[in-house]
C-alpha positions as CSV (number, residue, x, y, z in Angstrom):
1,M,-42.9,-139.3,-55.7
2,N,-39.2,-138.3,-55.6
3,L,-39.4,-134.7,-56.5
4,Y,-39.8,-131.4,-54.8
5,I,-41.0,-128.0,-55.9
6,Q,-37.9,-125.7,-55.9
7,F,-39.4,-122.3,-56.5
8,I,-42.1,-120.3,-58.3
9,N,-40.8,-119.8,-61.9
10,S,-43.3,-117.2,-63.2
11,I,-46.7,-115.7,-62.8
12,F,-48.8,-115.3,-65.9
13,T,-52.1,-114.2,-67.4
14,Q,-52.6,-115.5,-70.9
15,T,-55.2,-114.7,-73.7
16,W,-55.0,-117.1,-76.7
17,L,-57.1,-115.7,-79.6
18,D,-56.6,-118.5,-82.1
19,T,-59.6,-120.8,-81.4
20,N,-58.4,-123.3,-84.1
21,N,-55.0,-124.1,-82.5
22,Y,-53.5,-125.1,-79.2
23,F,-51.2,-123.1,-76.9
24,R,-48.3,-124.7,-75.1
25,F,-45.7,-123.5,-72.7
26,S,-42.4,-124.4,-74.4
27,N,-39.8,-125.5,-71.9
28,E,-37.6,-128.4,-72.8
29,N,-36.2,-129.3,-69.3
30,K,-39.5,-131.1,-68.3
31,R,-39.2,-129.6,-64.8
32,T,-42.2,-127.3,-64.9
33,I,-45.6,-127.7,-63.3
34,L,-48.5,-125.3,-64.1
35,V,-51.2,-124.3,-61.7
36,I,-53.9,-122.7,-63.9
37,E,-57.2,-120.9,-63.2
38,C,-59.5,-121.1,-66.2
39,L,-61.1,-117.8,-67.1
40,S,-62.9,-119.3,-70.1
41,S,-63.9,-122.8,-71.1
42,L,-60.7,-124.7,-72.1
43,V,-59.5,-128.1,-73.2
44,F,-56.3,-129.5,-71.9
45,Q,-54.5,-132.3,-73.6
46,N,-51.2,-134.2,-73.2
47,E,-49.9,-137.7,-74.0
48,R,-51.7,-139.2,-71.0
49,T,-54.9,-137.3,-70.5
50,R,-57.5,-135.0,-72.2
51,V,-59.7,-132.8,-69.9
52,R,-62.4,-130.3,-70.6
53,A,-62.6,-127.5,-68.0
54,N,-65.2,-124.8,-67.5
55,R,-64.7,-121.2,-66.4
56,N,-63.3,-120.9,-62.8
57,Q,-62.0,-124.4,-62.6
58,F,-58.4,-125.1,-61.5
59,I,-56.0,-127.4,-63.3
60,I,-52.6,-128.7,-62.5
61,C,-50.5,-130.1,-65.4
62,D,-47.0,-130.3,-66.7
63,E,-45.4,-128.2,-69.4
64,S,-46.1,-130.7,-72.2
65,T,-49.8,-129.9,-72.0
66,Y,-51.6,-128.2,-74.8
67,I,-54.3,-125.7,-74.0
68,G,-57.1,-125.0,-76.4
69,A,-60.1,-122.8,-76.6
70,I,-63.8,-123.9,-76.8
71,D,-65.9,-121.6,-78.9
72,E,-64.2,-118.4,-77.6
73,P,-60.7,-117.1,-77.0
74,A,-58.7,-119.0,-74.4
75,V,-58.2,-116.9,-71.2
76,F,-56.4,-118.3,-68.2
77,R,-53.9,-117.3,-65.5
78,G,-51.7,-119.0,-63.1
79,I,-48.1,-119.8,-62.0
80,S,-45.4,-122.1,-63.2
81,L,-43.4,-124.0,-60.6
82,R,-39.9,-125.4,-61.0
83,T,-39.3,-129.0,-59.8
84,T,-36.0,-130.7,-58.7
85,E,-36.6,-133.5,-61.2
86,P,-38.2,-134.0,-64.6
87,I,-41.9,-134.7,-64.2
88,S,-44.7,-136.2,-66.4
89,L,-48.1,-135.5,-64.9
90,P,-51.6,-136.5,-65.9
91,I,-53.9,-133.4,-66.1
92,L,-55.4,-132.9,-62.6
93,M,-58.7,-131.1,-62.3
94,L,-59.0,-129.9,-58.7
95,K,-62.2,-130.2,-56.7
96,G,-63.4,-129.4,-53.2
97,S,-60.7,-128.5,-50.7
98,T,-57.9,-128.9,-53.2
99,E,-59.6,-126.4,-55.5
100,R,-59.9,-123.9,-52.6
101,T,-56.3,-124.4,-51.7
102,A,-55.2,-123.5,-55.3
103,Q,-57.6,-120.6,-55.4
104,V,-56.3,-119.1,-52.2
105,F,-52.7,-119.7,-53.3
106,L,-53.1,-118.0,-56.7
107,S,-54.9,-115.1,-55.2
108,K,-52.1,-114.5,-52.7
109,I,-49.5,-114.9,-55.4
110,Q,-51.3,-112.4,-57.7
111,N,-51.7,-109.9,-54.9
112,S,-48.1,-110.2,-53.9
113,H,-47.0,-109.7,-57.5
114,Q,-49.1,-106.6,-57.9
115,E,-47.7,-105.1,-54.7
116,N,-44.2,-105.7,-56.0
117,T,-43.4,-107.9,-53.0
118,N,-42.3,-110.8,-55.1
119,K,-38.6,-110.5,-54.2
120,N,-39.1,-113.0,-51.4
121,I,-42.1,-114.7,-53.0
122,N,-40.6,-118.2,-52.7
123,T,-39.8,-117.7,-49.0
124,N,-43.2,-116.2,-48.2
125,F,-45.2,-119.0,-49.8
126,R,-43.3,-122.1,-48.6
127,K,-46.5,-123.4,-46.8
128,E,-48.6,-123.0,-50.0
129,L,-45.9,-124.6,-52.1
130,S,-45.9,-127.5,-49.7
131,E,-49.7,-127.8,-50.0
132,I,-49.6,-127.8,-53.8
133,Y,-46.9,-130.5,-53.7
134,S,-49.1,-132.5,-51.4
135,I,-52.1,-132.2,-53.9
136,I,-49.9,-133.4,-56.7
137,S,-48.4,-136.3,-54.7
138,E,-51.8,-137.5,-53.5
139,N,-53.5,-137.2,-56.9
140,C,-50.6,-139.0,-58.7
141,L,-50.5,-141.7,-56.0
142,D,-54.3,-142.3,-56.5
143,I,-54.0,-142.3,-60.3
144,H,-51.0,-144.7,-60.0
145,K,-53.1,-147.1,-57.9
146,K,-56.0,-147.0,-60.3
147,H,-53.6,-147.6,-63.2
148,Q,-52.1,-150.6,-61.4
149,Q,-55.6,-152.0,-60.8
150,S,-56.6,-151.5,-64.4
151,K,-53.4,-153.2,-65.5
152,R,-54.3,-156.2,-63.3
153,V,-57.8,-156.3,-64.7
154,A,-56.5,-155.9,-68.2
155,Y,-54.3,-158.9,-67.9
156,I,-56.2,-162.1,-68.5
157,D,-54.6,-165.5,-68.3
158,S,-55.1,-166.9,-71.8
159,R,-55.9,-170.3,-70.3
160,L,-59.1,-168.8,-68.9
161,I,-60.2,-167.8,-72.4
162,F,-59.5,-171.3,-73.6
163,I,-61.7,-172.7,-70.9
164,H,-64.5,-170.2,-71.7
165,R,-64.4,-171.3,-75.3
166,Y,-64.2,-175.0,-74.4
167,L,-67.3,-174.8,-72.2
168,R,-69.3,-173.1,-74.9
169,K,-68.3,-175.8,-77.4
170,H,-68.3,-178.9,-75.2
171,F,-70.9,-178.2,-72.5
172,S,-72.8,-181.4,-73.3
173,K,-69.8,-183.5,-72.3
174,P,-69.4,-184.9,-68.7
175,L,-67.2,-182.2,-67.2
176,T,-65.9,-181.5,-63.7
177,L,-63.9,-178.6,-62.3
178,Q,-60.9,-181.0,-61.9
179,M,-61.2,-182.0,-65.5
180,L,-61.2,-178.4,-66.7
181,A,-58.2,-177.6,-64.5
182,D,-56.3,-180.6,-65.9
183,L,-56.9,-179.3,-69.4
184,I,-54.9,-176.2,-68.6
185,Q,-52.6,-177.8,-66.0
186,C,-53.6,-175.6,-63.1
187,N,-55.1,-175.9,-59.6
188,P,-58.9,-176.2,-59.6
189,V,-59.2,-173.5,-56.9
190,Y,-57.1,-171.1,-59.0
191,L,-59.3,-171.8,-62.0
192,C,-62.5,-171.3,-60.1
193,N,-61.4,-168.0,-58.5
194,T,-59.7,-166.4,-61.5
195,Y,-62.5,-167.5,-64.0
196,K,-65.1,-165.9,-61.7
197,K,-63.1,-162.6,-61.5
198,V,-62.8,-162.4,-65.3
199,F,-66.3,-163.6,-66.4
200,Q,-68.3,-162.8,-63.2
201,I,-69.4,-166.4,-62.9
202,P,-67.7,-169.6,-61.7
203,P,-66.8,-172.1,-64.5
204,I,-69.2,-174.9,-63.3
205,K,-72.0,-172.5,-62.9
206,H,-71.3,-171.2,-66.4
207,L,-71.3,-174.9,-67.6
208,Q,-74.8,-175.3,-66.1
209,K,-76.0,-172.1,-67.7
210,Y,-75.0,-173.4,-71.2
211,R,-76.7,-176.7,-70.5
212,M,-79.9,-175.0,-69.2
213,D,-80.1,-172.8,-72.3
214,E,-79.7,-175.8,-74.5
215,A,-82.3,-177.8,-72.5
216,K,-84.9,-175.0,-73.1
217,K,-84.2,-175.2,-76.8
218,L,-84.5,-179.0,-76.9
219,L,-87.7,-178.9,-74.9
220,I,-89.4,-176.5,-77.3
221,E,-87.9,-177.5,-80.7
222,T,-87.7,-181.3,-80.4
223,N,-89.8,-184.2,-79.2
224,M,-87.0,-185.7,-77.1
225,S,-88.1,-187.1,-73.8
226,I,-86.8,-185.7,-70.5
227,S,-84.6,-188.8,-70.2
228,E,-83.1,-188.3,-73.6
229,I,-82.4,-184.6,-73.0
230,S,-80.8,-185.3,-69.6
231,Q,-78.5,-187.9,-71.2
232,S,-77.6,-185.6,-74.1
233,L,-76.4,-183.0,-71.6
234,S,-74.5,-185.6,-69.5
235,Y,-76.7,-185.5,-66.4
236,V,-76.5,-188.7,-64.4
237,S,-80.3,-189.1,-64.3
238,S,-83.5,-187.5,-65.3
239,S,-84.2,-186.5,-61.7
240,H,-80.8,-184.9,-61.5
241,F,-81.5,-182.9,-64.6
242,T,-85.0,-182.0,-63.4
243,N,-83.7,-180.7,-60.1
244,Y,-81.1,-178.5,-61.8
245,F,-83.7,-177.2,-64.3
246,K,-86.2,-176.3,-61.5
247,R,-83.5,-174.6,-59.4
248,H,-82.6,-172.5,-62.4
249,F,-86.0,-171.6,-63.8
250,S,-88.4,-172.3,-60.8
251,I,-90.3,-174.7,-63.0
252,T,-89.9,-178.4,-64.1
253,P,-88.8,-179.3,-67.6
254,L,-92.3,-180.9,-68.4
255,E,-94.1,-177.8,-67.0
256,Y,-91.9,-175.6,-69.1
257,R,-92.6,-177.6,-72.3
258,K,-96.3,-177.6,-71.7
259,R,-96.3,-173.9,-71.0
260,E,-94.3,-173.0,-74.1
261,L,-96.4,-175.3,-76.4
262,H,-99.5,-173.7,-75.0
263,H,-98.2,-170.2,-75.8
264,T,-97.2,-171.3,-79.3
265,K,-100.7,-172.7,-80.0
266,Q,-102.3,-169.4,-78.7
267,Q,-100.1,-167.3,-81.0
268,R,-101.0,-169.5,-84.0
269,T,-104.7,-169.2,-83.3
270,R,-104.4,-165.4,-83.1
271,I,-102.6,-165.4,-86.5
272,N,-105.3,-167.6,-88.1
């Protein structure tokens, strides 16, 4: 973050009686940071963030932030700080030690102002200004990291979506990881790892899930034999299919069919 706080620009206490509109500090140089103590419930909003704050909470924001009331006149106090460079901040709600730092800082500033000792106010509060700068830097760095992570998550290789749709439509075909990778011309390891990150399941495991769901449907709704079902789902043998099914549902296909048919008969008997 390549900016520094130059000096304390002003000290203010503000009451905004219009509960239907927002208040904003108008300053066109975009080099102002506000440290605000809420003396009533307030809502803060700028292009990047919207935050609802309760009484006695502390907010740091830039001059583009609109401040509005919640069911009562807006009352707040604080200071404006001048920075060396234009700045665009998300709205920072302070908590824990950072909140205490802001509270002590504002109290000292207010007391100094009331005692008319504010001629050297920027010199007297260099340490506190440095602490406020650290709070802003650390919060912005954390937000930047989260934003970068969300951007990485938000970007999905379109080829993965193609494979997802392909599996859903062609799960009954004889497919391997290499065959799927060849479809989108990528390395099978890349496909496996990135597909799992996006869909929370590896592609071949997803393929087996589609097949197992279809197998359950065929066992209940058709008279197909185990051999016919295994062939229709591209398993190399009935035993291969049975092993997969039992591993997935802890029951063999025949046992599953008998159990479901028994449940169906019981339900019909109850209805009759």
